[in-house]
N, C-alpha and C positions, 0 to 999 in steps of 0.2 A: 418427532415434533409435529404439532398440529398445524394444519394450514391456517393462514389468516387471509382476510379479504384484500388487503391492499399489498401489492407486490413492493419489495424494497428496491431501491436503486442500488447500483454498484459504483464504488468510488475508486479513484486513484488519486492520492495525495502526496505532496512533496513535504516530508516530515522534518527535515533538516537535522542539524546537530542539536544536543540539548539547549544551548544558548538561544536558538530560534524562539524558545519560550519567553524570552525576554523581549522579543519584538512585539510591542503591543498591537501594532496593526495586524500581525499574523494571528495573534490570539483572538482578536476581535472577529477577523475573517472566519476562523474555525468555529467560533461560537455562533456566529450568525448562520453558518452553513448547517451546523448541526440543529439549530432551532427550526430551520426550515424543512427538515426531514421528518418523515414519519417516525415514530418511536419504535426502534428495533426490538425484537424479541431477544435477539442475541447478536454478537458481532464476531465476524470471522476475519482475522487479521493475516495478511501475508506480507511480511516485512523483508526489505533488502537484506537485513542483517541476520537472517537464519537461513542457511543453506545446509541441507542435510537430506541424504538419500539412504533408504526409501523416504518417501514423504512422511514427516513426523508430525504428531499433535503434541501440543503443549499440556501443561498440567490442567486437570479438569476438577480438582478439588480446591484447596487453597492455591491461590495464583500468585506466585512471587514476581518480582521484577528482576531483570537482568540488566545491571549497570555496565553495559558493554562499551565503555569509552574510557579514555585515560587522560590524565593531566588537566582536569577541570577543577574549578573551585569545589569545596567540600559540599556546598549546598545542592550541587547536581546530584549528589549520591544520597541524599536524604529525602528525595521525592518519593511519595507513596502513591499507589493506586491499587486499592484493595478490591478490585472487581470480583464478582462472583465466578466460580468455574461454570463450564458449559458442558456437563457431561452428556446431555441429550444432543447437543449439537455435534459433539464428538462422535456419538453413535451414528448420526446421520451422515457425517463425512465418511466415516469407515464404510457404510453401506453403499454410498454413492460411488466412492472410488474403488473399492475392492470388487464391487459388482461389475465395473467397467474394466477390470484388469490391471488397476493401479495398486501397488502394494502400499500399505500404510502401517507405520510402526507408532507406539506411544512412548513418549519421553516424559514421564509423570513428574519429573522434578525441574523441567525446563519452564521458566517463566516468560513474561512479556519483555521483549528487548526495547530499546529506546525508539526504534521505528514504529513500535506499537503504542507504548504508553505515553510517549511525549505528545502526540496529537490527541489521544483519548483523554488526557487530563484536560484539555482545553475544550473539547467537543462534548464530552460526557462527564463533567467534573464530579458528579455524585457518585460515580463508580458503582452503580447499581444495575448495570446491565451485563449479563454473563458474556465473557469473552474467551475465545479460543483462538490460539495462533497456530498456523501450520507453516512447515518449512517449505522452501522451494527445493525440490529434489534435483533440480537441473536449471541451467540458465538459457536453455534452448527455447526461443520464443515460441516455436510451434508446439512444443510439448507442454509449455505453460498455458498456451491459448487452449489446448485440449483439457487441461486440468480444470480451467475456468469454466469450459463447457459443462464438464461433469458436475460442477458445483453449482450450477445456475439454478437448479430446482430449489436450492435452499432459500432464494430470494422470495419464493411463494409461500415460505414458512416463517416470514418475518425476520430473516437474517440479512444483516447489512454486511456485504462483502467489501472489504477494503484492502487494496493494494497500496502499500506505503514504500516510497522510494524517494527519488528526486529527479525532476525532468532533465536536469543536466547535472553532472557530477564528475568533476576532475579537480581534486583539492590541490594536487601537485602543480597543475598548470596555473591555478590561481595565484600561487606564490610569485609567479613571474609576469602577472597580468598588470601589475602597476595600478591596481584600483579600478574602480568602475566596472562595467559589464564587459567581459571580454568578447571579441567578436564571434568565437566558436560557440559560446553559450547562446548569444542572441540569434545566430543563424540557425542553430539546432531547434531552439524554441519556436522560431518562425515556421521552419519546415514541418515540425512535428505538428503544430497547431493546424496547418494547412492539410496535412495527410489526414489527421483525424476529422477535419470538417468534410473532406472528400471521401471519408470512409474507406481510404486506401489501405487496407489491412496488409496486402502483400508488400507495399513499401515499408510499412512499419515493421513488419517481421524481418525485413532485410535492412533495417535502419543503419547498420554499421557500414554498408555499402551505398545506400541510396541517399542518406542524409548528408548534407554539407557538414564537414568536421564531425562526422558521426563517431569516429574512433577517438577523436579528441574530447568530445562532449561526454563520452562514456568509455574511457580506456578499459575499464572493467564493467561489465554490462549489469551488474547487480541491482543498481538503483532504477534502471529502466524496466527490468524484468518483471516486477509486480504488475505493471500495466497490462501485460498480456494475459494475466489471470483475470484482470478486471474486464478486458475486452472479450475474452471468452465467456465470462458470465453474463456479458451484455449482448451477445449475439442476437441479431434480430431487432435490437433497439439502438444501434450506433447512430442512427439518425437523430436520436433524442439526446445525444451526448452534448455537453457543454462545459466550458471552462468556468469554474466557480472562483478560482484564485489565480491570478497571474502576476507578472513582475518578477523581480529578482531579489535575492538576498545574498550579500556577499559575493555578487557576481554570478550566482547559481539560479537557473530558471526555477522558480517555485510553483509552476503551473500545476493546477489540480483540477481533477475532472469528475463529472457525475454523469452516469448513464442511466436512463430510466426516471 
């Protein structure tokens, strides 16, 4: 891929379940966010919903969607997002990762899951920007941070790197929360925001132990994990990080961040 003059930022966004697309406030926030960004040459998505080792690359020709959820109304299964494939980006990812000792595999029939396409529908509705999704080969924050560091040069080639998860995510605990924002969700959101402002990467890497209610906010860490790829890709620019979206949806913190 050829370099471009303007370096792209790196994002972490809270993508939600498919019904979050019915929240007009959220869709307006995403649309406004993308309108303020430079236009990407390509988009690299890291979603909470694809864990596979070795690190895997999605389809690079025709890019299907993966409706990886169950029990929703039929309309959620008819959403389309016919983004172009990104074979050049896939080549660049392979070179960067394999050159640094990270094995990479191709999964040519794997499409974009809802952690990728649900926000992309709102941010880039024309579906005219090539998209590649990569798997998380581990949930180890330090290893994901290192993967982000290796991918950081893509930002100088016009690639928008997006980690997609949810800033707090415990659906089982929500069933017993009695409505509103549960304390564990608000406490973790506040702690995480302050840690990011302080650029306290060591605390964030050990969030399960350092954060109040860390293990309750993320009993399984997959939805926080994409943040570490974003942080790795943003090294040296963490002082330029900011929250673009905050607040809560169904009790979960939908904090979304931009670096650079």
